[in-house]
DSSP file (Angstrom, degrees, kcal/mol; ACC not computed):
  #  RESIDUE AA STRUCTURE BP1 BP2  ACC     N-H-->O    O-->H-N    N-H-->O    O-->H-N    TCO  KAPPA ALPHA  PHI   PSI    X-CA   Y-CA   Z-CA
    1    1 A M              0   0    0      0, 0.0     2,-0.2     0, 0.0     0, 0.0   0.000 360.0 360.0 360.0 133.6  108.9   60.8  131.2
    2    2 A K        -     0   0    0      1,-0.1     2,-0.2     2,-0.0     5,-0.0  -0.513 360.0-125.9 -77.4 142.7  110.9   62.6  128.4
    3    3 A K    >   -     0   0    0     -2,-0.2     3,-1.5     1,-0.1     4,-0.4  -0.522  26.9-111.3 -79.0 156.5  113.6   65.1  129.4
    4    4 A L  G >  S+     0   0    0      1,-0.3     3,-1.3     2,-0.2    -1,-0.1   0.852 118.3  59.7 -57.0 -36.3  113.3   68.5  127.8
    5    5 A D  G 3  S+     0   0    0      1,-0.3    -1,-0.3     3,-0.0    -3,-0.0   0.716  99.5  58.2 -66.0 -20.5  116.5   67.8  125.8
    6    6 A D  G <  S+     0   0    0     -3,-1.5    -1,-0.3     2,-0.1    -2,-0.2   0.554  86.6  87.9 -86.5  -8.2  114.8   64.8  124.2
    7    7 A I  S <  S-     0   0    0     -3,-1.3     3,-0.1    -4,-0.4     2,-0.1  -0.823  77.3-135.9 -96.4 114.5  111.9   66.8  122.8
    8    8 A P        -     0   0    0      0, 0.0     2,-0.1     0, 0.0    -2,-0.1  -0.362  22.8-106.2 -70.4 147.3  112.8   68.2  119.3
    9    9 A C    >   -     0   0    0      3,-0.2     3,-1.1     1,-0.1     5,-0.1  -0.427  26.1-124.0 -66.0 145.8  112.0   71.8  118.4
   10   10 A G  T 3  S+     0   0    0      1,-0.2    -1,-0.1    -2,-0.1     4,-0.0   0.790 108.0  58.6 -63.7 -28.9  109.0   72.1  116.1
   11   11 A W  T 3  S+     0   0    0      1,-0.3    -1,-0.2     2,-0.0    -2,-0.0   0.641 107.5  47.6 -79.1 -13.1  111.0   74.1  113.5
   12   12 A A  S <  S-     0   0    0     -3,-1.1    -1,-0.3     8,-0.0    -3,-0.2  -0.710  87.3-152.7-126.2  80.3  113.6   71.3  113.1
   13   13 A P    >   -     0   0    0      0, 0.0     3,-1.7     0, 0.0     7,-0.3  -0.187  17.6-130.2 -59.5 142.0  111.6   68.1  112.7
   14   14 A A  T 3  S+     0   0    0      1,-0.3     6,-0.1     5,-0.1    -4,-0.0   0.735 105.5  66.0 -62.1 -22.9  113.3   64.9  113.8
   15   15 A S  T 3  S+     0   0    0      1,-0.1     2,-0.8     2,-0.0    -1,-0.3   0.633  88.3  72.9 -76.7 -12.8  112.4   63.3  110.4
   16   16 A D    <>  -     0   0    0     -3,-1.7     4,-2.7     1,-0.2     5,-0.2  -0.871  64.4-168.0-106.7 104.1  114.7   65.7  108.5
   17   17 A K  H  > S+     0   0    0     -2,-0.8     4,-2.4     1,-0.2     5,-0.2   0.851  85.9  51.6 -61.5 -37.9  118.3   64.7  109.2
   18   18 A L  H  > S+     0   0    0      2,-0.2     4,-2.3     1,-0.2    -1,-0.2   0.937 112.5  45.3 -65.2 -46.9  119.8   67.8  107.7
   19   19 A Y  H  > S+     0   0    0      1,-0.2     4,-3.0     2,-0.2    -2,-0.2   0.925 114.1  49.2 -61.9 -45.0  117.6   70.1  109.8
   20   20 A R  H  X S+     0   0    0     -4,-2.7     4,-3.3    -7,-0.3     5,-0.3   0.898 109.5  51.4 -64.3 -39.8  118.3   68.0  113.0
   21   21 A A  H  X S+     0   0    0     -4,-2.4     4,-2.4    -5,-0.2     5,-0.4   0.931 112.6  46.3 -62.7 -43.7  122.0   68.0  112.4
   22   22 A Y  H  X>S+     0   0    0     -4,-2.3     5,-2.6     2,-0.2     4,-2.3   0.946 116.1  46.1 -61.1 -47.8  122.0   71.8  112.0
   23   23 A H  H  <5S+     0   0    0     -4,-3.0    -2,-0.2     1,-0.2    -1,-0.2   0.927 119.6  38.8 -59.9 -47.3  119.8   72.2  115.1
   24   24 A D  H  <5S+     0   0    0     -4,-3.3    -1,-0.2    -5,-0.2    -2,-0.2   0.786 128.5  28.1 -78.8 -28.2  121.8   69.8  117.3
   25   25 A E  H  <5S+     0   0    0     -4,-2.4    -3,-0.2    -5,-0.3    -2,-0.2   0.654 133.0  14.1-111.3 -18.8  125.3   70.7  116.2
   26   26 A E  T ><5S+     0   0    0     -4,-2.3     3,-2.3    -5,-0.4    -3,-0.2   0.730  90.0  95.4-125.5 -46.6  125.2   74.4  115.1
   27   27 A W  T 3 <S+     0   0    0     -5,-2.6    -1,-0.0     1,-0.3     0, 0.0  -0.298 104.9   3.2 -60.5 126.9  122.2   76.4  116.1
   28   28 A G  T 3  S+     0   0    0      1,-0.3    -1,-0.3    -2,-0.1    -5,-0.1   0.466  98.0 126.7  78.8   1.1  122.7   78.3  119.3
   29   29 A V    <   -     0   0    0     -3,-2.3    -1,-0.3     1,-0.0    -4,-0.0  -0.810  68.0-112.8 -93.0 125.2  126.4   77.2  119.5
   30   30 A P        -     0   0    0      0, 0.0     2,-0.5     0, 0.0    -1,-0.0  -0.297  30.3-153.2 -57.1 137.0  128.8   80.1  119.9
   31   31 A E        +     0   0    0      1,-0.1    -5,-0.0     3,-0.0    -3,-0.0  -0.961  25.5 166.2-117.0 126.6  131.0   80.5  116.8
   32   32 A R        +     0   0    0     -2,-0.5     2,-0.5     5,-0.0    -1,-0.1   0.466  46.7 102.8-117.4  -6.5  134.5   82.0  117.1
   33   33 A D     >  -     0   0    0      1,-0.2     4,-2.5     2,-0.0     5,-0.2  -0.701  63.6-147.8 -81.1 122.4  136.0   81.1  113.8
   34   34 A S  H  > S+     0   0    0     -2,-0.5     4,-2.2     1,-0.2    -1,-0.2   0.851  95.9  50.7 -63.6 -36.0  135.9   84.2  111.6
   35   35 A R  H  > S+     0   0    0      2,-0.2     4,-2.3     1,-0.2    -1,-0.2   0.921 112.0  47.0 -67.1 -42.4  135.5   82.2  108.3
   36   36 A A  H  > S+     0   0    0      2,-0.2     4,-2.3     1,-0.2    -2,-0.2   0.877 111.3  51.9 -66.3 -37.7  132.6   80.2  109.8
   37   37 A L  H  X S+     0   0    0     -4,-2.5     4,-2.3     2,-0.2    -1,-0.2   0.917 109.1  50.3 -63.5 -42.0  131.0   83.4  111.1
   38   38 A W  H  X S+     0   0    0     -4,-2.2     4,-2.5     2,-0.2    -2,-0.2   0.913 109.5  51.5 -61.9 -42.6  131.3   85.0  107.6
   39   39 A E  H  X S+     0   0    0     -4,-2.3     4,-2.8     1,-0.2     5,-0.2   0.939 110.6  47.6 -59.2 -47.4  129.7   81.9  106.1
   40   40 A K  H  X S+     0   0    0     -4,-2.3     4,-2.3     1,-0.2    -1,-0.2   0.885 110.7  52.3 -63.8 -38.1  126.7   82.1  108.5
   41   41 A F  H  X S+     0   0    0     -4,-2.3     4,-1.6     2,-0.2    -1,-0.2   0.925 111.9  46.1 -61.7 -44.8  126.4   85.8  107.8
   42   42 A Q  H  X S+     0   0    0     -4,-2.5     4,-2.0     2,-0.2    -2,-0.2   0.913 111.2  51.4 -65.7 -43.1  126.2   85.2  104.1
   43   43 A L  H  X S+     0   0    0     -4,-2.8     4,-1.5     1,-0.2    -1,-0.2   0.889 106.4  55.1 -62.1 -39.0  123.8   82.3  104.5
   44   44 A D  H  X S+     0   0    0     -4,-2.3     4,-0.6     1,-0.2    -1,-0.2   0.903 106.9  51.3 -59.3 -40.5  121.5   84.5  106.6
   45   45 A G  H >< S+     0   0    0     -4,-1.6     3,-0.9     1,-0.2    -2,-0.2   0.894 109.7  48.7 -64.1 -40.0  121.5   87.0  103.7
   46   46 A F  H 3< S+     0   0    0     -4,-2.0    -1,-0.2     1,-0.2    -2,-0.2   0.777 100.5  68.4 -67.9 -25.7  120.5   84.3  101.2
   47   47 A Q  H ><  +     0   0    0     -4,-1.5     3,-3.1    -5,-0.2    -1,-0.2   0.701  67.1 118.9 -70.4 -19.8  117.8   83.2  103.5
   48   48 A A  T << S+     0   0    0     -3,-0.9     3,-0.1    -4,-0.6    -3,-0.0  -0.275  92.8   1.4 -52.7 116.2  115.7   86.4  103.0
   49   49 A G  T 3  S+     0   0    0      1,-0.3    -1,-0.3    -2,-0.1     2,-0.3   0.358 120.3  89.8  86.6  -5.4  112.5   85.2  101.5
   50   50 A L  S <  S-     0   0    0     -3,-3.1    -1,-0.3    -4,-0.1     2,-0.2  -0.798  82.4-102.9-118.0 161.9  113.4   81.5  101.6
   51   51 A S     >  -     0   0    0     -2,-0.3     4,-1.4     1,-0.1     3,-0.5  -0.540  30.1-121.1 -78.8 152.9  113.0   78.8  104.3
   52   52 A W  H  > S+     0   0    0      1,-0.2     4,-2.6     2,-0.2     5,-0.2   0.848 112.4  59.8 -64.3 -33.6  116.1   78.0  106.3
   53   53 A I  H  > S+     0   0    0      1,-0.2     4,-2.3     2,-0.2    -1,-0.2   0.857 100.8  56.0 -64.7 -32.5  115.9   74.3  105.1
   54   54 A T  H  > S+     0   0    0     -3,-0.5     4,-1.2     2,-0.2    -1,-0.2   0.924 109.3  46.4 -62.1 -43.6  116.3   75.6  101.5
   55   55 A I  H  X S+     0   0    0     -4,-1.4     4,-0.7     1,-0.2     3,-0.5   0.919 111.3  51.3 -64.7 -44.6  119.5   77.3  102.5
   56   56 A L  H >< S+     0   0    0     -4,-2.6     3,-0.7     1,-0.2     4,-0.4   0.893 108.7  51.7 -61.0 -38.6  120.8   74.3  104.3
   57   57 A R  H 3< S+     0   0    0     -4,-2.3    -1,-0.2     1,-0.2    -2,-0.2   0.765 116.0  40.7 -70.3 -24.2  120.1   72.1  101.3
   58   58 A K  H 3X S+     0   0    0     -4,-1.2     4,-2.4    -3,-0.5    -1,-0.2   0.386  86.5 101.9-101.3   1.8  122.0   74.5   99.0
   59   59 A R  H <X S+     0   0    0     -3,-0.7     4,-2.4    -4,-0.7     5,-0.2   0.883  78.8  50.5 -56.4 -45.9  124.8   75.1  101.5
   60   60 A A  H  > S+     0   0    0     -4,-0.4     4,-1.9     1,-0.2    -1,-0.2   0.905 111.9  48.6 -62.9 -40.6  127.4   72.8   99.9
   61   61 A E  H  > S+     0   0    0      1,-0.2     4,-2.6     2,-0.2    -1,-0.2   0.895 110.8  50.9 -65.3 -39.4  126.8   74.4   96.4
   62   62 A M  H  X S+     0   0    0     -4,-2.4     4,-2.7     2,-0.2     7,-0.3   0.883 106.7  54.6 -65.7 -37.8  127.1   77.9   97.9
   63   63 A R  H  <>S+     0   0    0     -4,-2.4     5,-4.0    -5,-0.2     6,-0.4   0.916 111.2  45.3 -60.4 -42.5  130.4   76.9   99.5
   64   64 A R  H ><5S+     0   0    0     -4,-1.9     3,-1.3     3,-0.2    -2,-0.2   0.944 114.5  47.6 -65.5 -46.9  131.7   75.9   96.1
   65   65 A E  H 3<5S+     0   0    0     -4,-2.6    -2,-0.2     1,-0.3    -1,-0.2   0.877 117.1  42.0 -63.0 -39.4  130.4   79.0   94.4
   66   66 A F  T >X5S-     0   0    0     -4,-2.7     3,-1.6    -5,-0.2     4,-0.7  -0.043 115.9-108.2-104.2  31.0  131.8   81.4   97.0
   67   67 A E  G X45S-     0   0    0     -3,-1.3     3,-1.1     1,-0.3    -3,-0.2   0.864  78.2 -48.6  50.1  49.4  135.2   79.6   97.4
   68   68 A G  G 34<S-     0   0    0     -5,-4.0    -1,-0.3     1,-0.2    -5,-0.1   0.688  94.6 -76.7  69.7  18.0  134.5   78.2  100.9
   69   69 A F  G <4 S+     0   0    0     -3,-1.6    -1,-0.2    -6,-0.4    -2,-0.2   0.866  81.4 161.0  55.8  38.4  133.2   81.6  102.0
   70   70 A E    XX  -     0   0    0     -3,-1.1     4,-2.2    -4,-0.7     3,-0.6  -0.815  29.6-157.0 -88.8 106.2  136.8   82.8  102.3
   71   71 A P  H 3> S+     0   0    0      0, 0.0     4,-2.6     0, 0.0    -1,-0.2   0.852  89.0  55.0 -55.3 -39.7  136.5   86.6  102.3
   72   72 A D  H 3> S+     0   0    0      1,-0.2     4,-0.7     2,-0.2    -2,-0.0   0.883 110.1  46.4 -63.4 -37.5  140.1   87.2  101.1
   73   73 A R  H X4 S+     0   0    0     -3,-0.6     3,-0.7     2,-0.2    -1,-0.2   0.923 114.0  46.8 -70.4 -44.0  139.5   85.0   98.0
   74   74 A V  H >< S+     0   0    0     -4,-2.2     3,-1.8     1,-0.2    -2,-0.2   0.874 105.8  60.5 -65.8 -36.2  136.1   86.6   97.2
   75   75 A A  H 3< S+     0   0    0     -4,-2.6    -1,-0.2     1,-0.3    -2,-0.2   0.752 101.7  54.8 -63.4 -22.9  137.6   90.1   97.6
   76   76 A R  T << S+     0   0    0     -3,-0.7    -1,-0.3    -4,-0.7    -2,-0.2   0.358  79.6 128.5 -92.6   6.0  140.1   89.3   94.8
   77   77 A W    <   -     0   0    0     -3,-1.8     2,-0.1    -4,-0.1    -3,-0.0  -0.312  58.0-125.6 -61.4 143.1  137.4   88.3   92.3
   78   78 A S     >  -     0   0    0      1,-0.1     4,-2.4     4,-0.0     5,-0.2  -0.355  27.9-103.8 -77.8 167.8  137.6   90.0   88.9
   79   79 A Q  H  > S+     0   0    0      1,-0.2     4,-2.6     2,-0.2     5,-0.2   0.887 124.2  55.6 -61.1 -37.7  134.6   91.9   87.6
   80   80 A K  H  > S+     0   0    0      1,-0.2     4,-1.4     2,-0.2    -1,-0.2   0.914 109.0  46.4 -60.7 -42.9  134.0   89.0   85.2
   81   81 A R  H  > S+     0   0    0      2,-0.2     4,-1.5     1,-0.2    -2,-0.2   0.886 111.3  52.1 -67.8 -38.9  133.8   86.6   88.2
   82   82 A I  H  < S+     0   0    0     -4,-2.4     3,-0.3     1,-0.2    -2,-0.2   0.926 108.2  51.3 -61.4 -44.8  131.6   89.0   90.1
   83   83 A D  H  < S+     0   0    0     -4,-2.6    -1,-0.2     1,-0.2    -2,-0.2   0.824 106.7  54.9 -63.0 -31.6  129.2   89.2   87.2
   84   84 A R  H  <        0   0    0     -4,-1.4    -1,-0.2     1,-0.3    -2,-0.2   0.837 360.0 360.0 -71.0 -32.9  129.1   85.4   87.0
   85   85 A A     <        0   0    0     -4,-1.5    -1,-0.3    -3,-0.3    -2,-0.2   0.499 360.0 360.0 -70.8 360.0  128.0   85.1   90.6
């Protein structure tokens, strides 16, 4: 008999390694690092109208574009840099 912990959630199929890693290592885990919280907040905003797996697949590119989701760095962007984003 399988334990409840061995049964994957339907929204994070076992066949998708990225989804499973997010499910198993991040989802539902308390986050206390302010930079990581800011990143998750931003990713949630991008998720509007998209599937979460789309956001997870683009996460590394978003980290590069938004300077690692470092609020202090983004706050210093020039208008030209803002327009580019």
